[in-house]
N, C-alpha and C positions, 0 to 999 in steps of 0.2 A: 337802411341802417343793418340791412339785408347781408354788407359786405363783413360790416364789427362780427368777424369770426374769430377763434383765437386756437392756435396748431396745437402741437401736441409738445411741439420744441417750445413753446413760450409756458405750457401746464408745467414741466420741468423746470425752467427759470422762475417761476412764482413756486415752486414748492423748495427749494434751494433756498431763494431770497427768506422763505418764513423760515424754514427751519436754519437759519442763521441767526435771523434776528431773533425769535424763540432763544433759541439754545445758550447766545452770548446774556443777555438779560437772565434768565434763570439761573448762569454759572455766575457772575456779577453781580447780585444784587443778594446783597448781604443779609440773614434776616434777621439777624441780633442787631445789626445798623444799619434801620431802610431807609433813615432821614436825611443821607445825602444823598442816596440813588432814586428814593421817590419824591422827595419834595419835587416844587415847581418851576425851579432850577436845577437839576437833577437830570443825570446820561437821559432815561428816558424818557421823558417828560420832555426835554428839546429834540429828541428824535421824534415824535411823537407832530411835535409842531414842524417842527421840519419838512415829515413827510409828506403832513397836509399841502403845508405848500409847494410841497414838488406837485402834489397831486394838482394842485388848483392850478400852476402852472401850463403842467401837462393838458390838463382835459380843456383850456383855452387854446392851448396847439392845436390840438386833437380839433376841435371844435369848428379853428378859421379852415382847418386841411376838410371841410365835410361843408356838407351840402343841408338843404331842411331838414328833414326829423334828425339828420345824422346829425348835427351842428346845434338842430335844441340841444338835442338827449345830451351832448357835451359837456355847452355849456351848462345846463342844469345841473351837471354832474359837479362843476365849478363851482357852483350859487352852493351847491349843498358843505363843499369843500369849506369855505368861508365860513357857514354855521360851525362846521366840525370845528375851526381851527378859533375861530370869537368863544367857543364852548371851550376848550381846552387850554386859552390863553387865561394868565394870572400876569397881574402887575402890582407892584407896591403903592398901595392908594397914598401918593406923595400930595395929590390936591382934587380940584373938586371933578376932571373930566377922568382920571384915575377912576376915582370912588363912585363916579357913574358908570366905566365900562363894568366894574367890579360890581353890581347894583343888579335886583332884578325888574327894577323898571327898565335898565338898559334889555335886560331878554323879551320883555315884553315890546321894546318899541324895537328890536329885531324884530322878532315875531310878522309884529304889525307889517313894516315896511316890504320885509319877505315876499308873504302871503299876499299884498299888495300888485308887487309887481311879477307875481308868479302867472295871479288872476286877471289882470291886463295883459301877461305877456301869452297865456291859454288863448283866452278868450280872439285874438288876431291871431293865431295859431293852431285855434283847436283840428282840423284837419289833419291834422301830422302827430296826434296822439295815439290815436290807434294803431300806426305805426311801432308810433316807442314803444306803445305797451306790449307788440307785438315778440317783439325781441324783448322786451324787459321778460315774458312768463316764457321764456326761449331756451334751448340749452347753449344754444352762443352766449347766453349772460352768466354762465356760472361764474367766473371768476366774481361778478357782482357778488355773486348769493355766499363767496369763501367770506368777501370782507363784511360783511351784512352778518354772519354764523359769527365772527371774532368779537364782531362789535356787541353780538347777544352776549356770546358771552363772558364777556368784559363786564353790561347792563348787570348779569347774572351774579356775580362776583361782588358787584358795588352794593346789589343788596342786601349782601349780608355781613350787614353793619358792623363792616372796620377790622375784622382781623386781619392779621399781619398777613397772614398765605393768600389769604382772600385780596388781601389788596397790589399784594406780587402779582398772583395771576390775572387784576383786574388790567392790572398800566399793560402787562406782558399780550393779551389779549386787544387791547386799546393800538398797541405801539403794531403788533401783527393785521390788525383789518386795516390802517394808515397808510401800511408800508404795503398792504394786499393791492391797497386803491392808484397807489403813486405806481404802483409794476404797472397794475391793468393800464393804466390812462398812458404811458409810454409805449405797451402795445399795440394802442390804438393810432395812437402819432405815427409809428415806424410800419404799421400795413397803411394805412393812408398815405403816405409820406412815398409810395412809389409811384402815385398816383399824380405825383406836382414835380415840376419841374428845378425847384430847390433839393431832392431826394438828401441831394449829401449833405447842404445846412443842414434841414431839419433832424437829421440823423444825427448830425455835431450839438444842436442845439435841446436832444434830449439827452446823451452824454453830458452837458455842460449843467442843466438842471439835476443831474443823480449824481455830478459831484461836485454843485455846489451847496446839495442836501446832506452832503455827508461831512465834507467839512466844513460850511459853515454851521454845523454840529456839532463837534468836537469842537471846533475852537470856542465854540460857545461854556463845551461842556469844563475844558480845562480853562475858563476866564471863570466859572464857576467855583467853583474846586481851590481855584487860588486867593 
C-alpha cells in the first residue's frame, strides 16, 4: 500500500476530468424540462452507471496487479463499486426478478451477503487491515476523499426534499464522485502496471475500459432518446 501514491500529473488529470464532467452536465441539463435529463434512462444516470462499471473493472485489474494488502484494498473497492452500481440501477418491473431487484427486500439480502462475505474475508486477512487503515488515513488516499466529498454533497442535496435545483446538483455531484473513483482506479492500474511485464497490454486495457465507458454511455443515451 505504500506505493499507492498519486502524482501532481494525476491530480491535474483528475481535476480536468471533474471540471469537464460537472461543466457538461451543468450546461446541458434544462431546469425547465429535467425529465429527459434526470430520469433513470437519461444521460446523467447512464453515465453514472458507466462510470461505476468502469471503476469496478479497473479496481479488479488493479487488484490483480498487486499483492496482499494492496490487492485486498482494490478488490474491496471493486465490491463497493458493485454496491453503488446496484444502488443506482433501476430496471422496469416486468417480472418477478426485476420486481425483486427493485424491492427493499433485495437491498436487505444484498447487505447480508456482502457483510457476511466481508466478515469471513476479514477473519482470514485480519493482519492486513492495519496496513490498509494506515493508507486510508494517510495523505496518499486523497483521491478517495475527493470521491467521498462529492458523494456526501449528493446525499445532502438529496436530503433537501426534491427541488429541481437540488435534484440537478445531487445527480451532478454523484456523477463527479463515480468519475473520480474511475479515474483513481485507472491511476492505480497505471502505476502498478510499471512492475508488470505486460505493461503495454495493461495500459491498452485501461484505455479500452475508458472508451467502452464513454462510447457505451453515449450509444445508450442515443437509444433512450430514440
